[in-house]
Structure formats: C-alpha cells, structure tokens
N, C-alpha and C positions, 0 to 999 in steps of 0.2 A: 817163475814160480807157478805151480799149479796145485789145485786141491782135488784129490781123488778120494772118494769114500770118506770125506770129512777130515782127511789128513793133509797137511801142508808139505809139499815136497822138500822144501828147503829147511825144515825144522828138524831138530834133534828131538826124539820122542822120550818123555819121561812121564809115565802114567801117574795121575793123581787119583786117589780114592775119593776126593771131594767133588764128586759129580754124580749125576743121575739122569734118568731118562726125561727128555723134554715131553710136555703134554702132546698127545697124538695129534691134536687139532692145530698145533702151533706151526707157523711158518717163521723161519729165521729171517728177520727183516730189520735188524739194527746192529750197529757195531759201537761198542763202548770203550773209550780210551781211558786208561788209568795210569798212575805212576806209583812206584813202590821202591823202597830201599830199606835194607835191614843191615844193621841198625839204621834208624832214620838219618838220611843225608850222607850215608857211607855207601860207596859203590864197590861192587866186586868182592865184598867180604864173604869169606867161607869159614865153615866150622873146622874142627880138628880132623874130620874125615875128608876134607877137601870139597865138600858139597856147598855150592853157593847157598847162602842163607835163604834167599827167596825161594830157590828150588826146594830146599828142605822144608820150608813152610808149606808150599803147595803140595808136598807129598807126605806131610805129617811126620817129617824126620828132624824137625828143628829141635835142637837142644835148648830147652827153655832156660837152662842155667848159664848158657854161654855168654849172655850179655844181660844187664839189668833191665833193659827195655823189653826183652823177650818175655819177661815175667809178667808184664802188663798185658800181653796178648796170649798168654799161655792157654792152651786148649782150643785156640781158633782153628776151625776147619774151613779153609778157603782155597780157592784155586782160580785160574783164569785159563782161557783156551791157549793163549800164547804169552810168552815173556820175551821181550826184546832187550838185550843188554846194551851197555854203552858202546860196544864195538859192532853192534848190529847182529850179533848171534841170536838165533831164535830157538827157543825150546817150546814145544807143544806139550801140554799136560792133559788136555781133554779133547776128544774128537769133536769137531764142530757140530756134529749132529746130536751131541749130548749136551746136557745143561751143566755149565761150570758155575761155581759158587763165587761170583766176582762182584755182584752188584748190591747184594743185601736188599733191604727194604728200599724200593725204588719205584719211579713212575716216569714213563716217557710218552708224551702226547696223550696223556690221560689213561694210559694202560699201566697197570701196576705189575709187579714182579718181573722186572726186566731180564732176570736170568732165564726165564722161560723162552724168550724169543731173540736174545741178543748173543753176539760173540764178544767176549771180553778179551782185551789186549792190554797187558801191563808193560809199561816202559820202565826200565830201571832209571830212576830219577826221583826228584822231589819237587815240591811246589817252589823251591828257592833256587833252583839250579837249571840253567838252560840244557836242553837235550842236545845230543850230538848230531852231526851231519849224517853219520852212519845210521843212527836211529831213524831219522826222517826218511832217508833213502829206503831203508828196509821196510819201514812202516808203510810207505806209499806202494811198494811192491806187494806187500801182503794184502793191503786193502784192495788193490786192483784184482788180485787173485780171488779174494772173497767176493767182490762185486761180480766176477765172472761165474763163480760157483753158486752164489746166493744172490741173484739179481734184485731181490726186494730190499736188499741193504743199501742200494745205491743212493738213496736220498736220506739215509738215516744214520749219520755219523755223528756221534755225540760224546761228551765227556762225562765222567762219574759225577762231577759237580752239577751237571745239568739234570741228572736223573735222581739224585739224592742231595739236593741243595742245602738242606739243613744239617746234613751229616758229613758231607765230603767236599773237598776242595780241588781234588785232582782232575785233570792232569796239571792244573796250576796256571798261574799267570804267565809263566815263561814258555808255555806250550804255544807254538806258532801254527794256528789253524789255517791261516791264509797260505803259509808255506807248504803245508801238508796237502791242501787242496790243489795248489798249483803243481806240485810234484805228481799227484794222482792224475791230473788232467794231462800232463806231459806224457806220462806212461801210456794212458789210454789212447792218446792221439797217435802214438807210435804203433800201437797194436792193429 
C-alpha cells in the first residue's frame, strides 16, 4: 500500500461532503482509531439501494427511516478518512490532506480539535465484539503506509475514547492495541 497525494492506493474511493480544508499551519501528526456499525452491533447491513449503511452515513445518503436507530442520529454530518470492513475491504471518503469530521470535540496531548491534525480510521465493529484478523492485517498495512507518508504520526496512534473520554468508548475493550502494534512492527521490519 502506498499513499500518493493524500489517497491510499488500496482503497475504493467514495467521496464524502463532510470534510473541509485543514488549517494551513497544521501538520498531520496523529491517527485516531474508531469503531462503527449501523445499526449498532450489526455488520454489513445495507439499504434498499445496496449501499452499506456506514458508507451511506458518511456520504449523507442514509435513509433515516430505514431503521429506528437512524432516527436518533438523523441529520448527523460525519465522515472518516477510511472505513475498514470486517473482511478488510477499505473505503476512503476524505483525502488525508483534508479534514474529515470524525473526532468531534476532542483533545490529544493538550491540543484540542483533533480533526485539524489527525487521520480518522473507522473499523466496522462495536465495543462488544472482537475485530477480525483481516481488519488487523489491513489496519497494520494502512498505518504503515500512513507512517511513511506522514512521519509525524509515528508516535501518535490513539483511540477515540482517549481523545474524547467523556463522550466516546471506541474502539472498545476488545480492540487489541498490542496485536496492532506488533503487526505494524513486523511490517516495518520487513520494509
């Protein structure tokens, strides 16, 4: 995997309108891991049009009437740079050089507004379900590519729960940070 001009070579592109320009003085120097499933705790669910519900949310195409839960988030305008499905498939919604709307009100190492300087990666999952081997493999490869393209991120890998602890719990207790770091180290050693 490589990143060129803010785009990941291995990702399918699906443009989100929920993004904007990063502040000019900002360096991209953090990666934030999230989890998401729509409806909650259901994986791979699609609307009548065949579009994955998470992809529909990130592109403002979610049918708010398709499920009772969707009415509780109606009007949400959110995105992530990447979404990694249970089988490891990757969709990119926002160019890495742009600001995705993934973190909300947040703070990392005393700096607020994490969207300004971070890359947001959503894993299809929940706080209550282990992630798949394919997701860990893909995520490690993606992070290695990000480290190469944006070297200042190398020591700044964090979870949504760490940057918004009073609001968020993802990626959850089932997320294996040690496994991810070992997988990244293995890939970097091979390079």
